[in-house]
mmCIF file of the N, C-alpha and C atoms, coordinates in Angstrom:
data_MODEL
# 
_entry.id   MODEL 
# 
loop_
_atom_site.group_PDB 
_atom_site.id 
_atom_site.type_symbol 
_atom_site.label_atom_id 
_atom_site.label_alt_id 
_atom_site.label_comp_id 
_atom_site.label_asym_id 
_atom_site.label_entity_id 
_atom_site.label_seq_id 
_atom_site.pdbx_PDB_ins_code 
_atom_site.Cartn_x 
_atom_site.Cartn_y 
_atom_site.Cartn_z 
_atom_site.occupancy 
_atom_site.B_iso_or_equiv 
_atom_site.pdbx_formal_charge 
_atom_site.auth_seq_id 
_atom_site.auth_comp_id 
_atom_site.auth_asym_id 
_atom_site.auth_atom_id 
_atom_site.pdbx_PDB_model_num 
ATOM 1   N N  . UNK A 1 1  ? -27.523 64.412 85.656 1.00 0.00 ? 1  UNK A N  1 
ATOM 2   C CA . UNK A 1 1  ? -27.780 64.127 84.135 1.00 0.00 ? 1  UNK A CA 1 
ATOM 3   C C  . UNK A 1 1  ? -26.502 63.016 83.226 1.00 0.00 ? 1  UNK A C  1 
ATOM 4   N N  . UNK A 1 2  ? -25.973 62.262 82.834 1.00 0.00 ? 2  UNK A N  1 
ATOM 5   C CA . UNK A 1 2  ? -25.542 61.629 81.875 1.00 0.00 ? 2  UNK A CA 1 
ATOM 6   C C  . UNK A 1 2  ? -24.958 62.905 80.665 1.00 0.00 ? 2  UNK A C  1 
ATOM 7   N N  . UNK A 1 3  ? -23.764 62.715 81.055 1.00 0.00 ? 3  UNK A N  1 
ATOM 8   C CA . UNK A 1 3  ? -22.947 63.447 80.371 1.00 0.00 ? 3  UNK A CA 1 
ATOM 9   C C  . UNK A 1 3  ? -22.176 62.558 79.621 1.00 0.00 ? 3  UNK A C  1 
ATOM 10  N N  . UNK A 1 4  ? -20.813 62.657 78.891 1.00 0.00 ? 4  UNK A N  1 
ATOM 11  C CA . UNK A 1 4  ? -19.738 63.069 78.447 1.00 0.00 ? 4  UNK A CA 1 
ATOM 12  C C  . UNK A 1 4  ? -18.428 63.600 78.273 1.00 0.00 ? 4  UNK A C  1 
ATOM 13  N N  . UNK A 1 5  ? -17.409 63.364 78.435 1.00 0.00 ? 5  UNK A N  1 
ATOM 14  C CA . UNK A 1 5  ? -16.785 64.599 78.037 1.00 0.00 ? 5  UNK A CA 1 
ATOM 15  C C  . UNK A 1 5  ? -16.030 64.247 76.807 1.00 0.00 ? 5  UNK A C  1 
ATOM 16  N N  . UNK A 1 6  ? -15.083 65.319 75.982 1.00 0.00 ? 6  UNK A N  1 
ATOM 17  C CA . UNK A 1 6  ? -14.804 65.313 74.787 1.00 0.00 ? 6  UNK A CA 1 
ATOM 18  C C  . UNK A 1 6  ? -13.712 63.995 74.075 1.00 0.00 ? 6  UNK A C  1 
ATOM 19  N N  . UNK A 1 7  ? -13.725 62.883 75.575 1.00 0.00 ? 7  UNK A N  1 
ATOM 20  C CA . UNK A 1 7  ? -12.647 61.925 75.022 1.00 0.00 ? 7  UNK A CA 1 
ATOM 21  C C  . UNK A 1 7  ? -13.872 60.855 74.871 1.00 0.00 ? 7  UNK A C  1 
ATOM 22  N N  . UNK A 1 8  ? -14.949 61.680 75.443 1.00 0.00 ? 8  UNK A N  1 
ATOM 23  C CA . UNK A 1 8  ? -16.071 60.162 75.058 1.00 0.00 ? 8  UNK A CA 1 
ATOM 24  C C  . UNK A 1 8  ? -16.745 59.550 76.817 1.00 0.00 ? 8  UNK A C  1 
ATOM 25  N N  . UNK A 1 9  ? -15.672 59.801 78.254 1.00 0.00 ? 9  UNK A N  1 
ATOM 26  C CA . UNK A 1 9  ? -15.653 59.295 78.633 1.00 0.00 ? 9  UNK A CA 1 
ATOM 27  C C  . UNK A 1 9  ? -17.194 59.870 79.815 1.00 0.00 ? 9  UNK A C  1 
ATOM 28  N N  . UNK A 1 10 ? -17.806 59.378 80.226 1.00 0.00 ? 10 UNK A N  1 
ATOM 29  C CA . UNK A 1 10 ? -19.017 59.484 80.373 1.00 0.00 ? 10 UNK A CA 1 
ATOM 30  C C  . UNK A 1 10 ? -18.780 60.014 82.097 1.00 0.00 ? 10 UNK A C  1 
ATOM 31  N N  . UNK A 1 11 ? -20.348 61.459 82.747 1.00 0.00 ? 11 UNK A N  1 
ATOM 32  C CA . UNK A 1 11 ? -19.980 61.821 84.076 1.00 0.00 ? 11 UNK A CA 1 
ATOM 33  C C  . UNK A 1 11 ? -20.966 61.390 84.178 1.00 0.00 ? 11 UNK A C  1 
ATOM 34  N N  . UNK A 1 12 ? -21.768 61.759 85.374 1.00 0.00 ? 12 UNK A N  1 
ATOM 35  C CA . UNK A 1 12 ? -22.299 62.465 85.867 1.00 0.00 ? 12 UNK A CA 1 
ATOM 36  C C  . UNK A 1 12 ? -22.791 64.054 86.373 1.00 0.00 ? 12 UNK A C  1 
ATOM 37  N N  . UNK A 1 13 ? -23.222 64.513 85.892 1.00 0.00 ? 13 UNK A N  1 
ATOM 38  C CA . UNK A 1 13 ? -23.477 65.743 85.956 1.00 0.00 ? 13 UNK A CA 1 
ATOM 39  C C  . UNK A 1 13 ? -25.002 66.344 86.900 1.00 0.00 ? 13 UNK A C  1 
ATOM 40  N N  . UNK A 1 14 ? -24.919 67.167 87.463 1.00 0.00 ? 14 UNK A N  1 
ATOM 41  C CA . UNK A 1 14 ? -26.375 67.878 88.175 1.00 0.00 ? 14 UNK A CA 1 
ATOM 42  C C  . UNK A 1 14 ? -26.037 69.161 88.666 1.00 0.00 ? 14 UNK A C  1 
ATOM 43  N N  . UNK A 1 15 ? -27.148 70.123 87.544 1.00 0.00 ? 15 UNK A N  1 
ATOM 44  C CA . UNK A 1 15 ? -27.104 71.699 87.570 1.00 0.00 ? 15 UNK A CA 1 
ATOM 45  C C  . UNK A 1 15 ? -28.232 71.948 87.624 1.00 0.00 ? 15 UNK A C  1 
ATOM 46  N N  . UNK A 1 16 ? -29.051 73.060 88.140 1.00 0.00 ? 16 UNK A N  1 
ATOM 47  C CA . UNK A 1 16 ? -30.116 73.378 87.528 1.00 0.00 ? 16 UNK A CA 1 
ATOM 48  C C  . UNK A 1 16 ? -29.827 74.853 86.592 1.00 0.00 ? 16 UNK A C  1 
ATOM 49  N N  . UNK A 1 17 ? -30.822 74.808 85.705 1.00 0.00 ? 17 UNK A N  1 
ATOM 50  C CA . UNK A 1 17 ? -31.032 75.888 84.601 1.00 0.00 ? 17 UNK A CA 1 
ATOM 51  C C  . UNK A 1 17 ? -31.259 77.522 84.960 1.00 0.00 ? 17 UNK A C  1 
ATOM 52  N N  . UNK A 1 18 ? -30.554 78.181 85.464 1.00 0.00 ? 18 UNK A N  1 
ATOM 53  C CA . UNK A 1 18 ? -31.235 79.918 85.602 1.00 0.00 ? 18 UNK A CA 1 
ATOM 54  C C  . UNK A 1 18 ? -32.190 80.469 84.779 1.00 0.00 ? 18 UNK A C  1 
ATOM 55  N N  . UNK A 1 19 ? -32.579 79.764 83.958 1.00 0.00 ? 19 UNK A N  1 
ATOM 56  C CA . UNK A 1 19 ? -33.226 80.871 82.734 1.00 0.00 ? 19 UNK A CA 1 
ATOM 57  C C  . UNK A 1 19 ? -34.313 80.957 83.406 1.00 0.00 ? 19 UNK A C  1 
ATOM 58  N N  . UNK A 1 20 ? -35.418 82.298 82.810 1.00 0.00 ? 20 UNK A N  1 
ATOM 59  C CA . UNK A 1 20 ? -36.539 82.546 83.595 1.00 0.00 ? 20 UNK A CA 1 
ATOM 60  C C  . UNK A 1 20 ? -37.706 82.825 83.614 1.00 0.00 ? 20 UNK A C  1 
ATOM 61  N N  . UNK A 1 21 ? -37.745 82.945 81.827 1.00 0.00 ? 21 UNK A N  1 
ATOM 62  C CA . UNK A 1 21 ? -38.990 82.960 81.041 1.00 0.00 ? 21 UNK A CA 1 
ATOM 63  C C  . UNK A 1 21 ? -39.541 81.819 80.585 1.00 0.00 ? 21 UNK A C  1 
ATOM 64  N N  . UNK A 1 22 ? -40.797 81.462 79.899 1.00 0.00 ? 22 UNK A N  1 
ATOM 65  C CA . UNK A 1 22 ? -41.007 80.300 80.410 1.00 0.00 ? 22 UNK A CA 1 
ATOM 66  C C  . UNK A 1 22 ? -40.484 79.896 78.378 1.00 0.00 ? 22 UNK A C  1 
ATOM 67  N N  . UNK A 1 23 ? -39.953 80.778 77.753 1.00 0.00 ? 23 UNK A N  1 
ATOM 68  C CA . UNK A 1 23 ? -39.365 80.172 75.870 1.00 0.00 ? 23 UNK A CA 1 
ATOM 69  C C  . UNK A 1 23 ? -37.942 80.635 76.384 1.00 0.00 ? 23 UNK A C  1 
ATOM 70  N N  . UNK A 1 24 ? -37.908 80.747 77.005 1.00 0.00 ? 24 UNK A N  1 
ATOM 71  C CA . UNK A 1 24 ? -35.843 80.183 77.352 1.00 0.00 ? 24 UNK A CA 1 
ATOM 72  C C  . UNK A 1 24 ? -35.616 78.948 77.818 1.00 0.00 ? 24 UNK A C  1 
ATOM 73  N N  . UNK A 1 25 ? -36.867 77.806 78.241 1.00 0.00 ? 25 UNK A N  1 
ATOM 74  C CA . UNK A 1 25 ? -36.437 76.343 78.935 1.00 0.00 ? 25 UNK A CA 1 
ATOM 75  C C  . UNK A 1 25 ? -35.733 75.883 77.792 1.00 0.00 ? 25 UNK A C  1 
ATOM 76  N N  . UNK A 1 26 ? -34.665 74.656 78.325 1.00 0.00 ? 26 UNK A N  1 
ATOM 77  C CA . UNK A 1 26 ? -34.114 73.916 77.389 1.00 0.00 ? 26 UNK A CA 1 
ATOM 78  C C  . UNK A 1 26 ? -35.201 73.332 76.879 1.00 0.00 ? 26 UNK A C  1 
ATOM 79  N N  . UNK A 1 27 ? -34.508 72.806 76.221 1.00 0.00 ? 27 UNK A N  1 
ATOM 80  C CA . UNK A 1 27 ? -35.369 71.331 74.943 1.00 0.00 ? 27 UNK A CA 1 
ATOM 81  C C  . UNK A 1 27 ? -34.777 70.329 75.632 1.00 0.00 ? 27 UNK A C  1 
ATOM 82  N N  . UNK A 1 28 ? -35.817 69.526 75.912 1.00 0.00 ? 28 UNK A N  1 
ATOM 83  C CA . UNK A 1 28 ? -35.520 68.308 76.616 1.00 0.00 ? 28 UNK A CA 1 
ATOM 84  C C  . UNK A 1 28 ? -34.455 67.693 75.587 1.00 0.00 ? 28 UNK A C  1 
ATOM 85  N N  . UNK A 1 29 ? -34.810 67.768 74.354 1.00 0.00 ? 29 UNK A N  1 
ATOM 86  C CA . UNK A 1 29 ? -33.693 66.260 73.373 1.00 0.00 ? 29 UNK A CA 1 
ATOM 87  C C  . UNK A 1 29 ? -32.947 67.507 72.827 1.00 0.00 ? 29 UNK A C  1 
ATOM 88  N N  . UNK A 1 30 ? -32.375 68.257 73.494 1.00 0.00 ? 30 UNK A N  1 
ATOM 89  C CA . UNK A 1 30 ? -31.098 69.510 73.205 1.00 0.00 ? 30 UNK A CA 1 
ATOM 90  C C  . UNK A 1 30 ? -29.926 68.698 73.566 1.00 0.00 ? 30 UNK A C  1 
ATOM 91  N N  . UNK A 1 31 ? -29.124 69.157 72.825 1.00 0.00 ? 31 UNK A N  1 
ATOM 92  C CA . UNK A 1 31 ? -27.560 68.829 73.327 1.00 0.00 ? 31 UNK A CA 1 
ATOM 93  C C  . UNK A 1 31 ? -27.119 70.406 74.184 1.00 0.00 ? 31 UNK A C  1 
ATOM 94  N N  . UNK A 1 32 ? -26.326 70.069 74.627 1.00 0.00 ? 32 UNK A N  1 
ATOM 95  C CA . UNK A 1 32 ? -25.238 71.257 76.210 1.00 0.00 ? 32 UNK A CA 1 
ATOM 96  C C  . UNK A 1 32 ? -24.181 70.887 75.958 1.00 0.00 ? 32 UNK A C  1 
ATOM 97  N N  . UNK A 1 33 ? -23.513 72.074 75.264 1.00 0.00 ? 33 UNK A N  1 
ATOM 98  C CA . UNK A 1 33 ? -21.935 72.149 75.519 1.00 0.00 ? 33 UNK A CA 1 
ATOM 99  C C  . UNK A 1 33 ? -22.133 72.855 77.154 1.00 0.00 ? 33 UNK A C  1 
ATOM 100 N N  . UNK A 1 34 ? -21.273 71.769 78.050 1.00 0.00 ? 34 UNK A N  1 
ATOM 101 C CA . UNK A 1 34 ? -21.252 72.281 79.749 1.00 0.00 ? 34 UNK A CA 1 
ATOM 102 C C  . UNK A 1 34 ? -19.879 72.720 80.214 1.00 0.00 ? 34 UNK A C  1 
ATOM 103 N N  . UNK A 1 35 ? -19.742 73.553 80.968 1.00 0.00 ? 35 UNK A N  1 
ATOM 104 C CA . UNK A 1 35 ? -18.255 74.149 80.619 1.00 0.00 ? 35 UNK A CA 1 
ATOM 105 C C  . UNK A 1 35 ? -18.045 74.022 82.134 1.00 0.00 ? 35 UNK A C  1 
ATOM 106 N N  . UNK A 1 36 ? -16.802 73.555 82.363 1.00 0.00 ? 36 UNK A N  1 
ATOM 107 C CA . UNK A 1 36 ? -16.488 72.947 84.487 1.00 0.00 ? 36 UNK A CA 1 
ATOM 108 C C  . UNK A 1 36 ? -15.208 73.491 84.351 1.00 0.00 ? 36 UNK A C  1 
ATOM 109 N N  . UNK A 1 37 ? -15.724 73.789 86.354 1.00 0.00 ? 37 UNK A N  1 
ATOM 110 C CA . UNK A 1 37 ? -14.058 73.970 86.290 1.00 0.00 ? 37 UNK A CA 1 
ATOM 111 C C  . UNK A 1 37 ? -14.236 73.416 87.521 1.00 0.00 ? 37 UNK A C  1 
ATOM 112 N N  . UNK A 1 38 ? -12.934 71.964 86.811 1.00 0.00 ? 38 UNK A N  1 
ATOM 113 C CA . UNK A 1 38 ? -13.080 70.771 87.945 1.00 0.00 ? 38 UNK A CA 1 
ATOM 114 C C  . UNK A 1 38 ? -11.457 70.282 88.238 1.00 0.00 ? 38 UNK A C  1 
ATOM 115 N N  . UNK A 1 39 ? -10.994 70.479 89.346 1.00 0.00 ? 39 UNK A N  1 
ATOM 116 C CA . UNK A 1 39 ? -9.431  70.055 89.827 1.00 0.00 ? 39 UNK A CA 1 
ATOM 117 C C  . UNK A 1 39 ? -9.179  69.346 89.115 1.00 0.00 ? 39 UNK A C  1 
ATOM 118 N N  . UNK A 1 40 ? -10.397 68.171 89.558 1.00 0.00 ? 40 UNK A N  1 
ATOM 119 C CA . UNK A 1 40 ? -9.883  66.600 89.719 1.00 0.00 ? 40 UNK A CA 1 
ATOM 120 C C  . UNK A 1 40 ? -9.792  66.094 87.979 1.00 0.00 ? 40 UNK A C  1 
ATOM 121 N N  . UNK A 1 41 ? -9.804  65.876 87.207 1.00 0.00 ? 41 UNK A N  1 
ATOM 122 C CA . UNK A 1 41 ? -10.325 65.418 85.954 1.00 0.00 ? 41 UNK A CA 1 
ATOM 123 C C  . UNK A 1 41 ? -10.942 63.969 85.737 1.00 0.00 ? 41 UNK A C  1 
ATOM 124 N N  . UNK A 1 42 ? -10.280 63.515 87.063 1.00 0.00 ? 42 UNK A N  1 
ATOM 125 C CA . UNK A 1 42 ? -10.916 61.979 86.818 1.00 0.00 ? 42 UNK A CA 1 
ATOM 126 C C  . UNK A 1 42 ? -12.071 61.865 87.158 1.00 0.00 ? 42 UNK A C  1 
ATOM 127 N N  . UNK A 1 43 ? -12.373 62.839 87.652 1.00 0.00 ? 43 UNK A N  1 
ATOM 128 C CA . UNK A 1 43 ? -13.473 62.482 88.776 1.00 0.00 ? 43 UNK A CA 1 
ATOM 129 C C  . UNK A 1 43 ? -15.225 61.661 87.903 1.00 0.00 ? 43 UNK A C  1 
ATOM 130 N N  . UNK A 1 44 ? -15.987 61.414 88.019 1.00 0.00 ? 44 UNK A N  1 
ATOM 131 C CA . UNK A 1 44 ? -16.854 61.160 87.319 1.00 0.00 ? 44 UNK A CA 1 
ATOM 132 C C  . UNK A 1 44 ? -18.234 61.597 87.847 1.00 0.00 ? 44 UNK A C  1 
ATOM 133 N N  . UNK A 1 45 ? -18.145 62.561 88.945 1.00 0.00 ? 45 UNK A N  1 
ATOM 134 C CA . UNK A 1 45 ? -19.536 63.397 89.353 1.00 0.00 ? 45 UNK A CA 1 
ATOM 135 C C  . UNK A 1 45 ? -18.887 64.222 89.237 1.00 0.00 ? 45 UNK A C  1 
ATOM 136 N N  . UNK A 1 46 ? -19.900 65.663 88.645 1.00 0.00 ? 46 UNK A N  1 
ATOM 137 C CA . UNK A 1 46 ? -19.698 66.738 88.705 1.00 0.00 ? 46 UNK A CA 1 
ATOM 138 C C  . UNK A 1 46 ? -21.265 67.465 89.175 1.00 0.00 ? 46 UNK A C  1 
ATOM 139 N N  . UNK A 1 47 ? -20.525 68.750 90.412 1.00 0.00 ? 47 UNK A N  1 
ATOM 140 C CA . UNK A 1 47 ? -21.541 68.980 90.946 1.00 0.00 ? 47 UNK A CA 1 
ATOM 141 C C  . UNK A 1 47 ? -22.283 70.390 90.453 1.00 0.00 ? 47 UNK A C  1 
ATOM 142 N N  . UNK A 1 48 ? -23.254 71.007 91.315 1.00 0.00 ? 48 UNK A N  1 
ATOM 143 C CA . UNK A 1 48 ? -23.493 71.956 90.227 1.00 0.00 ? 48 UNK A CA 1 
ATOM 144 C C  . UNK A 1 48 ? -22.360 73.747 90.285 1.00 0.00 ? 48 UNK A C  1 
ATOM 145 N N  . UNK A 1 49 ? -21.663 73.564 92.041 1.00 0.00 ? 49 UNK A N  1 
ATOM 146 C CA . UNK A 1 49 ? -20.692 74.475 92.033 1.00 0.00 ? 49 UNK A CA 1 
ATOM 147 C C  . UNK A 1 49 ? -19.614 74.120 90.074 1.00 0.00 ? 49 UNK A C  1 
ATOM 148 N N  . UNK A 1 50 ? -20.066 73.265 90.227 1.00 0.00 ? 50 UNK A N  1 
ATOM 149 C CA . UNK A 1 50 ? -18.388 73.451 89.567 1.00 0.00 ? 50 UNK A CA 1 
ATOM 150 C C  . UNK A 1 50 ? -19.043 73.354 87.929 1.00 0.00 ? 50 UNK A C  1 
ATOM 151 N N  . UNK A 1 51 ? -20.537 73.780 88.275 1.00 0.00 ? 51 UNK A N  1 
ATOM 152 C CA . UNK A 1 51 ? -20.440 74.055 86.131 1.00 0.00 ? 51 UNK A CA 1 
ATOM 153 C C  . UNK A 1 51 ? -20.764 75.316 86.299 1.00 0.00 ? 51 UNK A C  1 
ATOM 154 N N  . UNK A 1 52 ? -19.890 75.782 85.407 1.00 0.00 ? 52 UNK A N  1 
ATOM 155 C CA . UNK A 1 52 ? -19.872 77.646 85.003 1.00 0.00 ? 52 UNK A CA 1 
ATOM 156 C C  . UNK A 1 52 ? -20.691 78.358 83.956 1.00 0.00 ? 52 UNK A C  1 
ATOM 157 N N  . UNK A 1 53 ? -21.044 77.345 83.175 1.00 0.00 ? 53 UNK A N  1 
ATOM 158 C CA . UNK A 1 53 ? -22.163 77.834 82.470 1.00 0.00 ? 53 UNK A CA 1 
ATOM 159 C C  . UNK A 1 53 ? -22.236 77.103 81.237 1.00 0.00 ? 53 UNK A C  1 
ATOM 160 N N  . UNK A 1 54 ? -23.338 76.662 80.567 1.00 0.00 ? 54 UNK A N  1 
ATOM 161 C CA . UNK A 1 54 ? -23.692 76.105 79.648 1.00 0.00 ? 54 UNK A CA 1 
ATOM 162 C C  . UNK A 1 54 ? -24.279 76.336 78.095 1.00 0.00 ? 54 UNK A C  1 
ATOM 163 N N  . UNK A 1 55 ? -24.144 75.463 76.770 1.00 0.00 ? 55 UNK A N  1 
ATOM 164 C CA . UNK A 1 55 ? -24.777 76.168 76.020 1.00 0.00 ? 55 UNK A CA 1 
ATOM 165 C C  . UNK A 1 55 ? -25.769 75.081 74.721 1.00 0.00 ? 55 UNK A C  1 
ATOM 166 N N  . UNK A 1 56 ? -26.497 75.456 74.807 1.00 0.00 ? 56 UNK A N  1 
ATOM 167 C CA . UNK A 1 56 ? -27.549 74.643 73.953 1.00 0.00 ? 56 UNK A CA 1 
ATOM 168 C C  . UNK A 1 56 ? -26.442 74.804 72.312 1.00 0.00 ? 56 UNK A C  1 
ATOM 169 N N  . UNK A 1 57 ? -25.708 73.354 71.968 1.00 0.00 ? 57 UNK A N  1 
ATOM 170 C CA . UNK A 1 57 ? -25.144 72.886 69.989 1.00 0.00 ? 57 UNK A CA 1 
ATOM 171 C C  . UNK A 1 57 ? -25.997 72.169 69.476 1.00 0.00 ? 57 UNK A C  1 
ATOM 172 N N  . UNK A 1 58 ? -25.576 72.151 68.490 1.00 0.00 ? 58 UNK A N  1 
ATOM 173 C CA . UNK A 1 58 ? -26.091 71.212 67.342 1.00 0.00 ? 58 UNK A CA 1 
ATOM 174 C C  . UNK A 1 58 ? -25.629 69.656 67.492 1.00 0.00 ? 58 UNK A C  1 
ATOM 175 N N  . UNK A 1 59 ? -25.953 68.840 67.125 1.00 0.00 ? 59 UNK A N  1 
ATOM 176 C CA . UNK A 1 59 ? -25.878 67.532 66.756 1.00 0.00 ? 59 UNK A CA 1 
ATOM 177 C C  . UNK A 1 59 ? -24.462 67.755 65.835 1.00 0.00 ? 59 UNK A C  1 
ATOM 178 N N  . UNK A 1 60 ? -24.404 68.360 64.871 1.00 0.00 ? 60 UNK A N  1 
ATOM 179 C CA . UNK A 1 60 ? -23.284 68.077 63.953 1.00 0.00 ? 60 UNK A CA 1 
ATOM 180 C C  . UNK A 1 60 ? -22.044 68.818 65.241 1.00 0.00 ? 60 UNK A C  1 
ATOM 181 N N  . UNK A 1 61 ? -21.850 69.587 65.598 1.00 0.00 ? 61 UNK A N  1 
ATOM 182 C CA . UNK A 1 61 ? -21.290 70.477 67.158 1.00 0.00 ? 61 UNK A CA 1 
ATOM 183 C C  . UNK A 1 61 ? -20.389 69.138 67.777 1.00 0.00 ? 61 UNK A C  1 
ATOM 184 N N  . UNK A 1 62 ? -21.052 67.993 67.967 1.00 0.00 ? 62 UNK A N  1 
ATOM 185 C CA . UNK A 1 62 ? -20.873 67.195 69.132 1.00 0.00 ? 62 UNK A CA 1 
ATOM 186 C C  . UNK A 1 62 ? -19.253 66.786 68.291 1.00 0.00 ? 62 UNK A C  1 
ATOM 187 N N  . UNK A 1 63 ? -18.239 66.496 69.610 1.00 0.00 ? 63 UNK A N  1 
ATOM 188 C CA . UNK A 1 63 ? -17.062 65.932 69.019 1.00 0.00 ? 63 UNK A CA 1 
ATOM 189 C C  . UNK A 1 63 ? -17.567 65.024 68.669 1.00 0.00 ? 63 UNK A C  1 
ATOM 190 N N  . UNK A 1 64 ? -16.533 63.683 68.367 1.00 0.00 ? 64 UNK A N  1 
ATOM 191 C CA . UNK A 1 64 ? -16.817 62.618 67.458 1.00 0.00 ? 64 UNK A CA 1 
ATOM 192 C C  . UNK A 1 64 ? -17.343 61.429 68.313 1.00 0.00 ? 64 UNK A C  1 
ATOM 193 N N  . UNK A 1 65 ? -16.259 61.599 69.483 1.00 0.00 ? 65 UNK A N  1 
ATOM 194 C CA . UNK A 1 65 ? -16.294 60.514 70.282 1.00 0.00 ? 65 UNK A CA 1 
ATOM 195 C C  . UNK A 1 65 ? -17.585 60.661 70.859 1.00 0.00 ? 65 UNK A C  1 
ATOM 196 N N  . UNK A 1 66 ? -18.310 61.563 71.531 1.00 0.00 ? 66 UNK A N  1 
ATOM 197 C CA . UNK A 1 66 ? -19.823 61.651 71.841 1.00 0.00 ? 66 UNK A CA 1 
ATOM 198 C C  . UNK A 1 66 ? -20.900 61.381 71.320 1.00 0.00 ? 66 UNK A C  1 
ATOM 199 N N  . UNK A 1 67 ? -20.656 61.816 69.688 1.00 0.00 ? 67 UNK A N  1 
ATOM 200 C CA . UNK A 1 67 ? -21.253 61.277 68.892 1.00 0.00 ? 67 UNK A CA 1 
ATOM 201 C C  . UNK A 1 67 ? -21.054 59.816 68.919 1.00 0.00 ? 67 UNK A C  1 
ATOM 202 N N  . UNK A 1 68 ? -20.421 58.960 69.085 1.00 0.00 ? 68 UNK A N  1 
ATOM 203 C CA . UNK A 1 68 ? -20.559 57.867 68.971 1.00 0.00 ? 68 UNK A CA 1 
ATOM 204 C C  . UNK A 1 68 ? -21.474 57.143 70.207 1.00 0.00 ? 68 UNK A C  1 
ATOM 205 N N  . UNK A 1 69 ? -21.280 58.096 71.476 1.00 0.00 ? 69 UNK A N  1 
ATOM 206 C CA . UNK A 1 69 ? -22.083 57.492 72.540 1.00 0.00 ? 69 UNK A CA 1 
ATOM 207 C C  . UNK A 1 69 ? -23.386 57.569 72.850 1.00 0.00 ? 69 UNK A C  1 
ATOM 208 N N  . UNK A 1 70 ? -23.846 58.868 71.516 1.00 0.00 ? 70 UNK A N  1 
ATOM 209 C CA . UNK A 1 70 ? -25.285 59.387 71.165 1.00 0.00 ? 70 UNK A CA 1 
ATOM 210 C C  . UNK A 1 70 ? -25.882 58.470 69.608 1.00 0.00 ? 70 UNK A C  1 
ATOM 211 N N  . UNK A 1 71 ? -24.946 57.560 68.642 1.00 0.00 ? 71 UNK A N  1 
ATOM 212 C CA . UNK A 1 71 ? -25.079 57.202 67.865 1.00 0.00 ? 71 UNK A CA 1 
ATOM 213 C C  . UNK A 1 71 ? -26.105 58.011 67.348 1.00 0.00 ? 71 UNK A C  1 
ATOM 214 N N  . UNK A 1 72 ? -25.304 59.613 66.928 1.00 0.00 ? 72 UNK A N  1 
ATOM 215 C CA . UNK A 1 72 ? -25.485 60.836 66.080 1.00 0.00 ? 72 UNK A CA 1 
ATOM 216 C C  . UNK A 1 72 ? -24.754 61.399 65.371 1.00 0.00 ? 72 UNK A C  1 
ATOM 217 N N  . UNK A 1 73 ? -25.249 60.977 63.923 1.00 0.00 ? 73 UNK A N  1 
ATOM 218 C CA . UNK A 1 73 ? -24.095 60.870 63.007 1.00 0.00 ? 73 UNK A CA 1 
ATOM 219 C C  . UNK A 1 73 ? -24.792 61.710 61.902 1.00 0.00 ? 73 UNK A C  1 
# 
């Protein structure tokens, strides 16, 4: 899935959610804050082993440069 770091730099992330029950499915239109452990910050692809956790956040909580990418004001 396409993503942006806090500076608005596009990244490509591949990961799977481990939520088990149907009431815990991710909303398709949700914004996710994804925490990664990546040694090379200049790398544009982030693998599933580099994703440490994630959380759904509100549009208002997006960094300004990311809001600009999504036209989310």
